[in-house]
C-alpha positions as CSV (number, residue, x, y, z in Angstrom):
1,M,-118.2,-104.0,29.0
2,K,-115.3,-106.3,29.3
3,F,-114.8,-109.5,27.3
4,D,-114.9,-111.8,30.4
5,Q,-118.2,-110.4,31.5
6,I,-119.7,-111.2,28.0
7,V,-118.3,-114.7,28.2
8,L,-119.7,-115.3,31.6
9,G,-123.2,-114.5,30.4
10,E,-123.9,-110.5,30.3
11,E,-124.2,-110.5,26.6
12,E,-124.3,-107.6,24.3
13,M,-125.0,-107.7,20.6
14,I,-122.5,-106.5,17.8
15,A,-124.0,-105.9,14.4
16,V,-121.9,-105.6,11.3
17,E,-122.5,-105.4,7.5
18,P,-120.1,-105.5,4.4
19,R,-118.8,-102.4,3.2
20,K,-119.4,-101.5,-0.5
21,I,-117.0,-103.1,-2.8
22,E,-116.2,-99.7,-4.3
23,D,-115.1,-98.4,-0.9
24,L,-112.8,-101.4,-0.4
25,L,-111.3,-101.0,-3.8
26,H,-110.6,-97.3,-3.0
27,G,-109.0,-98.1,0.3
28,L,-106.9,-101.1,-1.0
29,G,-105.8,-99.5,-4.2
30,R,-105.4,-101.8,-7.3
31,E,-101.7,-101.9,-7.0
32,K,-101.6,-103.1,-3.5
33,R,-101.2,-106.8,-2.6
34,T,-103.5,-107.8,0.1
35,F,-103.7,-110.4,2.9
36,F,-107.3,-111.1,4.0
37,I,-108.0,-111.8,7.7
38,G,-111.4,-113.0,8.8
39,C,-113.0,-113.4,12.3
40,S,-115.4,-116.2,13.0
41,G,-116.8,-114.4,16.1
42,W,-118.4,-115.7,19.1
43,K,-121.8,-117.6,19.5
44,N,-124.7,-115.4,20.6
45,L,-122.4,-112.3,20.5
46,C,-121.2,-111.5,17.0
47,S,-121.1,-113.1,13.5
48,P,-118.7,-111.3,11.0
49,G,-119.0,-114.2,8.5
50,G,-116.1,-116.4,9.0
51,E,-114.4,-118.5,6.2
52,A,-117.5,-118.7,4.0
53,Q,-118.1,-114.9,3.7
54,L,-114.4,-114.2,3.5
55,Q,-114.0,-116.4,0.4
56,R,-117.1,-114.8,-1.2
57,M,-115.8,-111.4,-0.7
58,K,-112.2,-112.4,-1.8
59,K,-113.6,-113.9,-5.1
60,E,-115.5,-110.7,-5.9
61,L,-112.5,-108.6,-5.1
62,E,-110.2,-110.7,-7.3
63,L,-112.7,-110.2,-10.2
64,R,-112.2,-106.6,-9.6
65,G,-108.4,-106.7,-9.8
66,I,-107.2,-107.2,-6.2
67,T,-104.2,-109.6,-5.7
68,F,-104.1,-111.6,-2.4
69,T,-101.1,-113.1,-0.8
70,G,-103.0,-115.3,1.5
71,T,-105.9,-115.6,3.9
72,M,-106.7,-116.8,7.6
73,V,-109.5,-116.8,9.9
74,V,-109.0,-116.1,13.7
75,D,-111.6,-117.0,16.3
76,A,-111.7,-113.5,17.8
77,L,-109.7,-110.6,16.2
78,C,-110.4,-108.6,19.4
79,N,-107.9,-111.0,21.2
80,K,-104.5,-109.6,20.5
81,G,-102.9,-112.8,21.7
82,M,-104.8,-114.7,19.0
83,D,-103.8,-112.1,16.4
84,E,-100.1,-112.5,17.2
85,L,-100.2,-116.2,16.8
86,G,-102.1,-116.0,13.5
87,L,-99.7,-113.3,12.1
88,L,-96.7,-115.5,13.1
89,S,-98.2,-118.6,11.4
90,H,-98.7,-116.7,8.1
91,F,-95.6,-114.5,8.4
92,R,-94.2,-114.8,4.9
93,Q,-97.6,-114.2,3.2
94,I,-98.2,-111.1,5.3
95,L,-94.7,-109.9,4.7
96,R,-95.5,-110.0,0.9
97,A,-98.7,-108.0,1.4
98,D,-99.0,-104.1,1.3
99,A,-102.3,-104.1,3.2
100,L,-104.4,-106.3,5.5
101,L,-108.1,-106.5,4.8
102,A,-109.9,-107.4,8.1
103,M,-113.4,-108.9,8.3
104,A,-114.3,-107.9,11.8
105,C,-116.0,-105.2,13.9
106,E,-114.0,-102.1,14.5
107,V,-112.8,-103.4,18.0
108,G,-111.1,-106.3,16.1
109,V,-109.8,-104.1,13.4
110,Q,-108.1,-101.6,16.0
111,A,-106.7,-104.7,17.9
112,L,-105.3,-106.0,14.7
113,S,-103.8,-102.6,14.0
114,V,-101.9,-102.5,17.3
115,T,-100.6,-105.8,16.9
116,S,-99.5,-105.9,13.4
117,G,-98.5,-102.2,12.8
118,R,-99.5,-102.6,9.2
119,M,-102.2,-100.8,7.1
120,I,-105.6,-102.2,7.8
121,V,-108.7,-101.8,5.6
122,P,-111.9,-102.8,7.4
123,A,-114.0,-105.0,5.2
124,L,-117.1,-104.6,7.5
125,R,-119.2,-101.6,8.7
126,T,-120.0,-101.5,12.4
127,L,-123.6,-100.9,13.2
128,S,-123.6,-101.5,16.9
129,V,-121.0,-102.7,19.5
130,Q,-123.0,-101.9,22.6
131,G,-120.2,-101.2,24.9
132,F,-118.0,-104.1,23.9
133,Q,-114.3,-103.8,24.5
134,G,-113.1,-107.3,23.5
135,I,-109.6,-107.8,24.7
136,L,-108.4,-104.4,23.3
137,G,-109.1,-102.9,26.7
138,E,-110.6,-99.7,25.4
139,K,-114.1,-98.4,26.1
140,E,-116.3,-97.6,23.2
141,P,-113.6,-97.4,20.5
142,C,-116.3,-97.2,17.7
143,R,-118.3,-94.1,17.5
144,L,-120.6,-95.5,14.7
145,C,-120.0,-92.6,12.5
146,G,-121.1,-94.6,9.3
147,D,-117.9,-93.8,7.4
148,C,-114.8,-95.6,8.8
149,L,-111.5,-93.9,8.4
150,L,-109.3,-96.4,10.0
151,D,-107.5,-97.3,6.8
152,L,-106.5,-93.7,6.5
153,T,-105.6,-93.1,10.2
154,G,-103.3,-96.0,11.0
155,G,-106.1,-97.9,12.6
156,L,-106.7,-95.2,15.2
157,C,-110.2,-93.7,15.1
158,P,-110.0,-89.9,15.3
159,L,-113.5,-89.7,16.7
160,Y,-112.3,-91.8,19.6
161,F,-108.7,-90.9,20.1
162,C,-109.0,-87.2,19.4
163,P,-110.6,-85.4,22.5
164,K,-112.1,-82.9,20.1
165,G,-113.4,-85.6,17.7
166,L,-111.7,-83.8,14.7
167,L,-111.8,-85.8,11.4
168,N,-108.8,-83.7,10.0
169,G,-105.7,-82.9,12.2
170,P,-103.6,-81.9,14.0
171,C,-105.1,-78.8,15.1
172,Q,-101.9,-77.4,16.6
173,G,-103.7,-77.1,20.0
174,A,-101.6,-79.7,21.8
175,Y,-98.6,-79.2,24.2
176,Q,-96.0,-82.0,24.8
177,G,-98.3,-84.4,23.3
178,R,-101.4,-83.6,25.4
179,C,-104.7,-82.0,24.2
180,E,-105.5,-78.4,25.3
181,V,-109.1,-79.4,26.0
182,D,-108.1,-82.1,28.5
183,P,-104.2,-82.1,29.4
184,K,-104.9,-85.5,30.8
185,K,-105.5,-87.1,27.5
186,S,-103.0,-87.6,24.6
187,C,-103.3,-85.7,21.2
188,G,-105.0,-88.2,19.1
189,W,-103.7,-86.8,15.9
190,E,-100.1,-87.1,17.2
191,L,-100.8,-90.7,17.9
192,I,-102.2,-91.0,14.4
193,Y,-99.1,-89.3,12.9
194,E,-96.6,-91.4,14.8
195,R,-98.6,-94.6,13.8
196,L,-98.5,-93.5,10.0
197,K,-95.0,-92.5,10.2
198,A,-94.0,-96.0,11.5
199,Q,-95.9,-97.5,8.6
200,G,-94.2,-95.1,6.2
201,R,-97.6,-93.7,5.1
202,L,-97.6,-90.1,6.1
203,E,-99.1,-89.2,2.7
204,A,-102.4,-90.4,4.1
205,L,-102.5,-87.2,6.1
206,R,-103.1,-85.2,2.9
207,H,-106.6,-87.0,2.7
208,Y,-109.3,-84.5,3.5
209,A,-112.3,-86.0,5.4
210,G,-115.5,-84.0,4.4
211,P,-118.4,-83.3,6.8
212,R,-120.2,-86.4,8.0
213,D,-123.6,-87.3,6.3
214,H,-125.7,-87.6,9.5
215,S,-128.4,-89.3,7.6
216,E,-125.9,-92.2,7.7
217,V,-125.3,-91.9,11.5
218,L,-129.0,-91.5,12.6
219,P,-130.2,-95.1,11.6
220,L,-127.1,-96.6,13.4
221,I,-127.9,-94.7,16.5
222,R,-131.5,-95.8,16.5
223,L,-130.5,-99.3,15.7
224,R,-128.2,-99.3,18.7
225,S,-130.8,-97.8,20.8
226,S,-133.5,-100.5,19.9
227,I,-130.9,-103.2,20.4
228,A,-130.2,-102.0,23.9
229,T,-134.0,-101.6,24.7
230,E,-134.6,-105.1,23.6
231,M,-131.7,-106.6,25.6
232,R,-132.9,-104.8,28.7
233,S,-136.4,-106.2,28.3
234,K,-135.1,-109.8,28.3
C-alpha cells in the first residue's frame, strides 16, 4: 500500500517496540560516536515515539558509554526528501558520527540508509507493517524476522533483497549481477557487498547469521494477522 493511499484514508497499522539495549550496544560498539535520529510518525498510522522516547533511550545509552554527536527528529523517516533536509541541517554533527541510530520502523530505516549512505543501527523492532511502503517505493521491505540485520548489511534486508532469502552470502549463484533463481532480479548480496564497500565496512560480511529462532517470528506473524483481521472488520 502506497503512502498517499494511507494519507487519503486507507489506513494500515505499523507496530514497533524498542530493541534490547544490549543489542543496540552490540550494533553501535562502545568506540563509535553516534548521531540519533527519531521519527515522530503519523497520526493513526504509527507512533515510533518522537522526541520524548528518543531522549529517554539516549540517556540510557549514555549511561552505558555511548557518545552522541547530536540528535534530530523527522516527521517521517520513510520520506527520503525529509531525510535529506534533516541530514543537511545537521551535516557537521552527522559528519562527526561513525553510525546513525534510527528510531523508526524498518521502512524508515531503509529509506534513511539509501539517503545517507551511512551505517544505520535500528533502535526499534518492527512487529507489523501491513503492506506499508512509505515513500521508499518498495513493497513489503520488512519480513518481520524478529532479528534485524540491517546494521550488518548496509541497510539492505537480505530476506527482502536476496531472492533466495539467504541470511549469509553471497552464494556464488549469480551471473552479471542477476540471481540464478530469477534472472530478472538483482543479486541481493551483491547489492549488500557494494553498499558495505562504499561505506568502508566490508568486514561486516565476516559476521555469521545463525539459524532464525522461529519462536520469535510466529508471535509477530500472529500479531500481523490479528491486526489485519481487525482492520478488515471495521
